[in-house]
N, C-alpha and C positions, 0 to 999 in steps of 0.2 A: 442562388448561384453557388456551386461548390467552390471550395477553396477560398473562404473569407480570410482576410489578412490576420484576423484575430486568432486564428487557429493554424499555426504553421504545420508543415508536413503534408503528406499525401494521405487523404482520407480513403480508407478501405472498408468495404462492407462484404462480409462473407455470410451467405444464407444457405441453410440446408432445409429441404422440404420433401417429405414423401407425399407425392401428389396423386397417388392412385385413386383416392376417393373423388377427386375433382372431375374425373371423366365418366363417373357413374351418374352424377347429377350436375352437369356443367352449367345449367341455367342458373341455379341458385348458388352452388358452392364456388364456382369460378369467380363469380361477381364479388362475393365476400372476400375470397382469397386475394384477388388482385387489388381490391380497395385497401385491405390491411397491409399488403406488401408495399404498395405505393406510399402509404403513410410512413412506413419505416424508412424508405428511400428518401422521402422528403425531409424527415426529421434528421437524418444523418448526412445527407448530401455527399455521398461518396464520389471520389474521383474514379475509383475502380470498384466495380461491383461484380461479385461472382455469386451465381445462384446454382446450387447443385440440387437436382431433382432425382428422386428414385421412384420406381413404379410409374414412369412416365407413360401415359396412355391408358393407365388403369388395367383392370383384370381382363376385361373383354376388349382386347387390343384391336382386333379387326373392326369391331363395331364403333370404336372410338376414334378412328383415324381422322375424321373430319373435325372432331373437337380438338385434336392435337394441333392441327394447322391453325385453327382459329386462336387458340391459346398463344401460340408462338407469334403470330402476327400482331396480336394485341400487345404483347410484351415489347415487341420491336418498334411499334408505331404509335403507341399511346402518347398523349400529351404529357403524362407524368414522366415519360422517359425521353422527351424530345431533346434534352441537352446531352444525351449520350449518342454521339455522332458515329461511333465505331462499336462494333459488336462481333462476337464469335459465338455461334451456337452449334453444339454437337449433340445430336439426338440418335440414340441407338434404337432405331425403329424396325430393324430387320428381324421380326419375330419368327420368320420361317426358318431361321438358322438357330436351331436349339443349342448347337455347340458354342455359339458366340453371343447370343442375345442376352443383354443385361437390363434393358429397360431404363438405362440411365440417361439423363439429359443435363448437360452442363451449359450454362449461359454466362457470358462475360460481357460486361458493358463498360465502355470507356468514355468518360466525360470529355466534352469538347475542349475544356481548358487543360486537359492532361497532355503534356508534351512527351515525346520520346518514350513510347512504351513498345516493348518487343515481346514476341512469343517465340518459344524454342521449337525448332524443327529437329525432331529426334532422329531423322534419317541423315540430314546434312550436318547435324551436331552444331548448328549455328542459330543465333537469334535472328528473327526477321521483324522488321517494323510492321506494326499493325495499322492498316488503313481500311476504311469502309466497313460494311456489314456483310457477313458471310454465314450461311447455314450449311452444315454438313449432316447428312443422315445416312443415305444408302451407301456412301463411300467411306464410312468411318474406318473400316479395316485397312484401307489404303491411304488414309490421311496421315502424313508424317508429323502433324502438329500435336499428336496425342498418342498415348499408350492406353490400350483397353484390354482387359482380360476378364473372362468369366471363370469363377472358381471351378475346379474339377468336380465332377459329380460325386466322386468318392469322399469328398469332404462332408457331404450331407446325404448319405445314401437313403435316408428315410424319405426324402422328398424326391419323387420321380422326375420332376422337371423344375429346376430352380432357375431364377433369373439373377442370382447374386454375383457381384463382381465389383470391379473398380475401373475408373477412367481418370487418367492423369494428364495434366497439362503443366507447362512450365512458363513462367513469365519473368520479365525484367522490368522493374518499376522503381524509379527513384534510386538508381544505382544498386538495386537489390534484386537478386535472383531468388525465386522461390517456386516450389511445386504446389499445385492445388490438386488434391485427390478427392474425387467423388466416389463414395464407397457405400455398398449395401451388403451387410452381413446377414447371416442366417438367423431365422426366428426360432422361437420355442414352439415346437410342433404340438406339445401336450403339456397342459398345466400339471397333470398328475405325474408325468415323468420328470418335469422340472422340480417338483416338490420332493422327489425321492432322495436326492443326494445334494450335498452342499460341498463344493459348488456343483451346479447341475451339469449334466452331460452336454447340454447345448452351449453353455459358456465355454466349455473346452473346445467345441467346434469353432466358435467365434474367435477364440484366442489363436487357434491354428491359422485361420484365414487372415486375420489381421497381422499376425506375425509374418506371414508370407508377403503381404503387401509392403510392410515396412522394410523387409529385406530387399524386396524388388526395387524400391525407389531409392535405395542407397547403395546398390551394387556397383560394380566397377565399370559399367558401360558408359556412364556419363559422370561429369563433374558433380560433386555433391552440392546440394543447395538446401536452404531451409525448406520446410514443408508444412503445409496445413492439410489435415485430413478431416473432411467434414461430410457427413451423410447420415444414413440410418444404420447405426451400429447394431441395433436390436439388443443393446445391453439391457439386461433385466435385473431386478433386485434379486438377491439371494432368496429364492422362494421359501425354502425350508425355514430359514431364520425369520422371515417376515411372518409366515403363518404361525410359527411358535410364539412370536411376540404379540401379534394381534389376538391370538386365541390362547393366551397363557392360562386362563382359568376355565377353559372349555374341555369338554369330553368329545372324542372323535368317534363317529359311526362310519363304518366302511360298508359300501353297497357294491355287491358283485353281480356280474351278469350271470343269469341262471344257466346258460348253456356252456360258457367257457370258464366260469369262476374268476374272470378277470375283473379287477377293481375298476368300476366305472364312475364312482362318486364317493367323495368324502364329505361328511356333514359334521361341522363343529358346532356344538350347542353349549350354552352357558350351563355351568354346573347347578346354579340355582336360577332364580328369576324365570320360573316356569319353563326351564329348558329352552329358552329362546335361541333360535338358529342365528349364529354369528357369521358363519362362512359356509358356502357350498362350493366345492371344487370338483370340476369335471375336466375332460380333455380341453374343451374350449369354453369353460365357464369359470369365472372367478367372481363370485357374488358375495361381497362383504357388506354387512348391514349398514355401515357408516362410512360413506364416501368422503366425508369431511376430513378424515385423517390424511387423505392424499392431497387435500387442498390447503389445510390449515398451515399458515406460515410457509406457504409454497412447498409443503411436503418435507420440510427440513428434517423432521424426526426420522424420515425414512432413508436419508442419505447414507447413514451408516451401513445400510444393506446394499448400497450401490458399489460393488466391489470389483467389477470386471476390469476396470481400467488399471487397477493396482498392479497387475501382472506386467504392465508396460510403463511403470512409473519412471524408469530411466530414459525412455524413448519418446514418450508422449506426455504432454502437459495440457491442463485445462484450467481456465479461470474458474473462480468459485461459482457454483450453480445457485442462483437465487430466483428460480422460476419452478413451477410445479412440474411433475412428470409430463412428458410431451405426448404420451400415448397410453391407452387407446381412447380417444375422445368419441363421443356420440357423433354420428353423421346426420342427426336430426338438426335441421337448420335453426330450430327454436331452442336448442340445448347447447349453447356455446361453451359452458363450463362443466358439463356432465361427462363422466367417463362411462364407457360401455362396460358391461359386466362379463367381458370375454377373457380379459387378462388382468393380472395385477398391474396397475399403472407403474410406468417406469420411464426413465430418461433415455429413450432410444436414440434421439436425435441430438447430435453433439458437434461441436467444433473443437478439434484437438490440434495440437501443434508440436513440432520438434523443439528441443531445447533452444536452438538458435532462433527459431521463429518466435518463441515466447520472449526472447531477449529483444527482438524487434518491436513487439507489441508493447512491452513494459517500458522500454526506453522512450517511447513516444509520449508517456504520461507527463503532464504538467500540473499546474495548480487546478485547472478545471478538469472535470471528468471527461476524458476523451476515449475511454475504453468501456464498451457496454457489451455484456453477454446476457442475452435475454431471449424470450420467445415472442412470437407474433400472434396477435389476435386473442388475447387472454379471455375475452368475453364473447367472442364470435366463433361460430362454427367454421372451421377451416378444413374439415375432413377428419379422419381418425388420427392424424398427426398434427401437432402444432409446429409450424416452422420455427427454427432456432437460428439466431444470428450472432455474429461477433462484429462489432464496429470499433475501429481503432485508426490510429494515424501512424504512418511510418515517418519518423523524424528524418530531416535531410541528412544524408550520409550515413544513416544507421546501418545500412546493409553492406557497406564497403568491405568490412573484414571477411564477408562470406561470398560476395558475388563475383569478384574478379572480373568486372564488366569489360574492361578494355580487351581482355583476352578472348571473350566469347561473344560479345555483342557485335553483330554485323548488320548494318542497314541495307535492306534489299527492297 
């Protein structure tokens, strides 16, 4: 039962998961994924649970539609979630609209013991009490309970058709108003291009898009609130620095295409030791001979190359990372800990927060550990991304300086 007397405050669980793989092999991967997800829910027993999904429906969306419905019904009706009597589900399923389709899915579950929770109506500019369970998909563009945008095509012109964007909702819980933003930023299109400069051209594209979102959620249209931004940021390690560090004593061989003279492969060999190949780098190949470096001590030695968030150090905060890179894991169900040799492993999936939101989280700490930032399914295949979660408690009254609830909360 959520809300034991021994742990005061309101328990919150925020989960982000790129679920594209789940719809390619639903029979095996979805079963694993749901089992591990339910275990985390059971362990933390949140009053309020937010699940932000990216690539919802997978790559072959038209073929996966039936799997989407089954997945949603399972989440809403399973025994593991039976104590969550209210829910809101927002699914961007309109793949025929290239101008608006983001493939984002946002799920919000409210425990039966939770009293007086409200969701913001962006059109009426008022909070409304949440009752029952509702699913929105085809009508997202006209739903006043959220804001959704797809990033302009010129942000990432190299990709002919991108599904990257964000979806925002606002909630009022325990006298505290906060925004929850589901986000999916641009990927690295080529390992070779990412390696050329430090920082890479792709990190610059992500910075531009993330900056746009942060400006958008604090603009003058609505009263300011704390915010949590969690999703697939596609943050990558500084590729040039990583390669130089991993291959300090290696010599590099450049392989070019015969017809265009374009670089198609870089091969790094040990200077001695029979010229053993340490790393092969291609557009979609990152084959390093010792994967343990990404898993040892949760990859802590590589955190110094995780630099993309530093640009936003005054606007976004993150708790200390103590889990290995969340991407790209093998999609082979027998390989729960193995990375694919397609990209350099990186912490793509994150839960970030505004300075005032961090204050809410840290204020709730007591003698027992009530704040957890971790990944789900460390030894189980969850698809190419491991979900990442933040579990915490909002202390009674913690949000009063920020929320101004009497002014904006209206029960309807």
